[in-house]
N, C-alpha and C positions, 0 to 999 in steps of 0.2 A: 504494500500500500504506500503510495507516495506521501511524503510529509505534507501536512496541511499548509496551504499557502496563505500567509498573512504577513503584512509588514507593519512595522511600528513607525509612528511619527517621530520626528526628531524631538528629543526632550528639550524644553526651553527652561533654562535656569534664570529666574528673575534677577535683575541687577540689584546691587546692594542698596541703592537708595529707595527701592520699593519694598524692602524687607522691613516690616514694622516690628517684628519680634526679634529678640536676641536669639542667636543660634543655639539650638539644643542638639547635642551630639551624644550618641551612645556607641559602644564598641562591642561587636560580636566576637567573642573569644571561644577558642576550642579547648577541650580537655587534652592535657598532655598525656600521650600514651607512653608508658614506661616499658621498655623492652631492652634487648641486648644491643640494639643499634646505637651508634654514636649520636649524641645530642644534635649535632649539625645535620645528620641525615634525617632524624625525626622532625627537626624544625622545617626542613625543606619538603616534607611530604605534602602532596596535594590532597587537601581535605575540603569537602564541600557539603553544604546542606542541600539535600535534594527534595524534589517534589514528593509528596505522599498523598495517598488517597484516604478519604473519610467517607464512609457510606457510598462507595463506588464513584465518588466525585473528588477531583483534585482539591487539596486544601487551599482555601482562599484566605488571603490576609484581610480583604475588605468585603463588605456586603452592602447590598441595597443602594441607596442614593450616593453613599461615599464611594462605592466601587464605580458607579457610573461617572461621577465627577472626576475621580482621579485617573481611572483607566482611559477616559476619553482624551487625556493628554498624551497617551502612548499609542493606543490602538487607532488604526486609520479609518475606522467607521464609527459613527456616533451611536450612543445608546438608542435603542429602538429600531436600529437597522436589523434586517433579517439575519445578517451574519454576526451580529453582536454576541449572542450566546455562544456560538461556536468559537469565535475568536477569543472571548474572555476565558473560556474553558481551556483552549490551547495555551493561552498565556500562563495560567496557573499551573497547568500540567508540565510546562517546560521550564518553570522557574527554578533556579538554583543559585546558590551563593557560595563562592569560593572563600574559604576562611584561612588565611595564612597563619603562620605561627604567632605573629605579633597581633593578630586580630584584624578586623575590618571596621573602619569608622563609618558611621552613618549619620547624615544630617537629617534630623527628624523635625526641624522647626517648620513653622508655617508663616505665610505672609499675612498682611493685614486683612486679606479676604478669606483667610482660612484655608488657603491652598498650600500644599507642601512646597518648600523652597527647592527641594530636590526630590522629584517625584519617585524615582526608583529607590532612593534611600528610604523614603517613607514607606513604600510598599514592602521592601525587604524587612523593615522593622516590624510592621504590623503582621506580616506573614510569620516571622520568627517567633513573635509572641504566642502564636497559636500552634507552632510546630512541636510535635511530641518529643523531638530530640533537643529542644532548646529550653533551658531553664532561665528564670528571670534574675538569678543571682548565682554566684560561684558556690555559695553554701548549698543552695538547692541542688545544683548539679552534682556536688560531691555526695549527696545523700540519695541520689536516684541513679541507678545503674543505666537506665534508659536514656539519660541526658548526656549528650556528647558536646554540647555547646552551652554558652550562657551569655546573657546580656549584661555588660558592665556599663553602668550609668555614672560617669564622673561627677555629675551634679548631685546625685543622690549620695554618693560617697562623701562629697564635701559637706553636705548638710548633716549626714550622720556623724562625721568627724567633729563638726562644729557643735553639734548637740552635746557630744561627750566633753568638749572643751568648756561649754557653758555650765554643764553639770559640775565639772571639776572646779571651776571658778566659784560657783555657789557653795560647794562643799568646803572650799578653802575659807570663804567668808564665815561660814557657820563655825568652823574650827576656831578661827580667830575670836569670834564672839563668845566662845566658851570661856576664854580667859582663864581665870582661876576658879571657875565654877566646878569644883571637884565633885559635888553631888551629881550634877548632870553628866559629867564625864563617867562617873561610876554607873549611872543608869544606862548610858549608851553601851558601855563595855558589857554589862550584864545582858542587855537585850540583843545586841548585835553579835556577841561572841559566845553567849551562854556560859560565861565564866565568872568566877568570883572576883570582883575588883578589889575587895578588902585585902586580898593577899598581895596587892601591888603597892609599891611605893609611889609617891606623887610623880616622880620622874618616869617610872615604869608605866604608870597609868597614862600619862600624856603621850609617851612614845608609842605605846600599844595602840592607842586610839588614832594617832597620826598615821601609823603604818596601815591600819585598817582603812582609813579615809583614802589613802593613796591607791589602794587596790580595789576598793569598793565604794567609789565616790557616790554613786546613785543611791545605794542603800543607806549609806551614812547620812546623806542629805535628807532622805525620806524620814528617818527616825529623829533627826535633829528638829524637824518641823512637825513632828507628830505630837498633837496635844494630849495623846493618851500615854506618852512615854513613861511618865511617873507611875501610872497604874500598871503598865506592862512590866516595868522593872520590879515593882512590888510583887506582882504575881510570880515572876521568875524566881525571886528570892524566897518566896513562900514555898515554892516547889523544891528549891535547893535545900532549904532547912527543914523540910518535912511537914510544914503546916498544911500544905496541899499535896495531894498525890496526883501524878499525871499518868494516865493510861492511854497510849496513843495520843490523840489530840485533846482528850477530855481532861478537865480539871475536877478533882473530887475533894470535898471537905468532909472528913469523917465518912459517913455513908451516903452523902448526897452529891450527885453530879451537878456542879454549879455552872458548867459550860461545856458545850460539845467541842469547842475550840477556843483559841485565845480571844477572838472577837466576842463570842458568847460570854466568856468570863469577864471581860471588860464591861460589857453591858450589865452583868450581874452586880459588879462592884459599884457601878455608877447609879444603880437603881436605889432610891432612898428607902424603898420597902425592905431592902436587904441590909440596911445600915447596921442593925443589931448583930447579925452574923458576921458581917465584914469587920466590925469593931472587935469582935472576939478573935478573929484571925489576926488582926493587926496587933492585938495585945499579946498573943502567942509569939508572933514574930519578934516583937520588941523584947520579950524575955530571952529569946534565943540570940539576940544580937549582942548581948553583954555577958 
């Protein structure tokens, strides 16, 4: 059977002065195959993402009105033409993307009218997002043996990194605000590390908390700002000293389960109806502290 005849229009890239939006780029990268061959041989291997079929139809990156709008820039007949269905099917069936060792960069930005600045790059991106061999992150690819490629988004990476930077900065501020507040430091050590801060000297307490902040900034920040920190620390100390028993996540006082988990137990402590029982527990704890 002869190959279907269709030709594509020349793609027009809009000039820079008509691009209303900032360029957005992603990189399609491939999984590195580890074998006995030298790295330079593996790097030079020709690898591509090929067309696949879904329900006996070639996988399409675009559908409906968007497909008509975008593919009309490439295919030489307009939507509605009798050959349009055949030519669009042939387009998707023959689509493939070569992915070199360093990856392939795609411009996925749009102009002020909502049209892709680079039509083929945009099509490749939308198609890759739906492709069964392409993951949306390196982490996803590593956990799925069927994924051979992944989308690397530099902008997302920058945002993710900056989020970590901002959390780290906020955690540093909270650490400085602690100053000489040894009581709060002890509460944090007890809640964050589930250890007895009374065994630490003041220097050890500060150093221990600093090291924890450096390695767990987000969790440190969360509990610094937690308005239930004092109750949490109190509950942890009660468990440590035997005033409460903990079975799984449950907290038990004598024969009564006062909470199915820490959140339940905090609610119990804050409920004024339970103030009598809570005061009894606190009196027991105070006796054990001296």
